[in-house]
C-alpha positions in Angstrom: 80.1 132.2 73.6 83.5 133.2 74.7 86.1 130.4 75.4 87.5 130.2 78.9 91.1 131.2 77.4 89.8 134.3 75.8 88.2 135.4 79.0 91.4 134.8 81.0 93.4 136.8 78.4 90.8 139.5 78.4 90.9 139.5 82.2 94.7 139.9 82.1 94.9 142.2 79.5 93.1 144.7 81.7 95.8 144.4 84.4 99.6 145.2 84.6 100.5 141.6 83.5 103.4 141.0 81.5 103.1 140.2 77.8 104.3 136.7 78.1 101.5 135.7 80.3 99.1 136.2 77.6 100.5 133.9 75.4 98.4 130.8 74.8 99.5 127.4 75.4 100.6 125.0 72.5 98.4 122.1 72.0 99.8 118.7 72.9 101.7 116.9 70.2 99.6 114.2 68.3 100.6 110.9 69.8 102.0 108.9 66.9 102.3 105.0 66.7 105.8 103.6 67.2 107.1 102.8 63.8 108.0 99.0 64.5 104.4 98.3 64.8 103.7 98.9 60.9 106.7 96.5 60.2 104.8 94.0 62.9 101.5 94.3 61.1 102.9 93.8 57.4 104.9 90.6 59.0 101.9 89.2 60.3 103.0 89.4 64.0 100.4 90.0 66.3 100.5 93.1 68.4 99.6 91.1 71.8 100.1 87.9 72.9 98.0 85.3 74.9 100.0 83.4 77.4 98.9 80.4 78.9 97.6 80.2 82.2 99.9 77.3 83.4 103.3 76.8 85.0 106.5 76.3 83.4 106.7 72.9 85.0 103.4 72.0 83.8 104.3 73.1 80.0 106.7 70.1 79.6 103.7 67.9 80.6 101.7 69.3 78.1 104.3 69.3 75.2 104.9 65.5 76.2 101.2 64.7 75.9 100.7 66.7 72.6 103.9 66.1 70.9 105.4 63.1 72.6 107.6 61.8 69.7 108.6 65.3 68.1 112.4 66.6 68.8 112.3 68.7 72.0 116.2 69.2 71.9 118.9 68.8 69.6 122.6 68.8 71.1 125.5 68.1 68.5 124.3 64.9 67.0 121.7 63.8 69.7 118.2 64.3 69.7 115.5 64.0 72.7 111.8 63.7 72.2 109.5 65.5 74.3 108.8 62.2 76.2 112.6 61.5 76.6 112.7 65.3 78.2 109.9 64.7 80.5 111.5 61.5 81.6 114.8 63.6 82.4 112.9 66.3 84.1 110.9 64.1 86.3 114.1 61.9 87.4 115.8 65.0 88.2 112.9 66.7 90.0 112.9 63.5 92.1 116.4 63.8 93.0 116.2 67.4 93.8 113.0 66.7 96.2 114.9 64.0 98.0 117.5 66.9 98.7 115.1 69.0 100.0 114.3 71.4 97.2 110.7 72.8 97.9 108.4 75.2 96.4 109.6 78.9 96.9 113.2 77.6 97.4 116.0 79.3 95.1 118.2 77.1 93.1 121.4 78.4 91.7 122.2 77.2 88.4 125.7 77.6 86.8 125.3 75.0 84.0 126.4 75.9 80.3 124.0 75.5 77.5 123.5 71.8 77.4 120.7 69.4 77.9 121.1 69.1 81.6 120.4 72.8 81.7 117.0 72.4 80.1 116.2 69.5 82.3 117.3 71.1 85.5 115.6 74.3 84.6 112.3 72.7 84.0 113.0 70.0 87.4 113.1 73.1 89.5 110.0 74.7 87.9 108.2 71.6 88.4 108.9 71.6 92.0 107.7 75.3 92.3 111.2 76.4 93.2 112.9 79.5 91.7 115.7 79.2 89.2 118.6 81.7 89.8 120.7 81.5 86.8 124.5 82.5 87.4 125.2 82.0 83.8 
C-alpha cells in the first residue's frame, strides 16, 4: 500500500509544482530528557514532591505537636523551640486580629531577617491574610 506522502508527491509530480514543494518534511527531533534529571537521580532527589494539604499557618501547629522541644530557629546565640515559636505566632496573631487583620487582607512586611519576621509571617498566615514582603 502506498503511503499518503508518496501519493501526494506523485500527484504533485504530475503537475507544474516547483521541486521545493515535493521535499519531505523532516521528522520531529527526539525529545531528550533535561540533563539535570540524571544528576538528581544519582543524588537520590525525587523528581516530584508531595506537598502537604494544609495551610502555612497550620504547619507551625503541626511542627509544635510533632517536634515541640526541637530547635525551630537560631538567631545569633539564641534558640527557639517549635513550642516557643508557636507561642510567639499565637501572641502576634492575636494582636494582629485585635487590630482588624482578617482573612484575605494583605499585610505589608518590611522586616529584616530576624525571628520577628518568622513569627509575623506565620501569624499573618494563621489569620488567613496574605503576606506582602517588601524585603
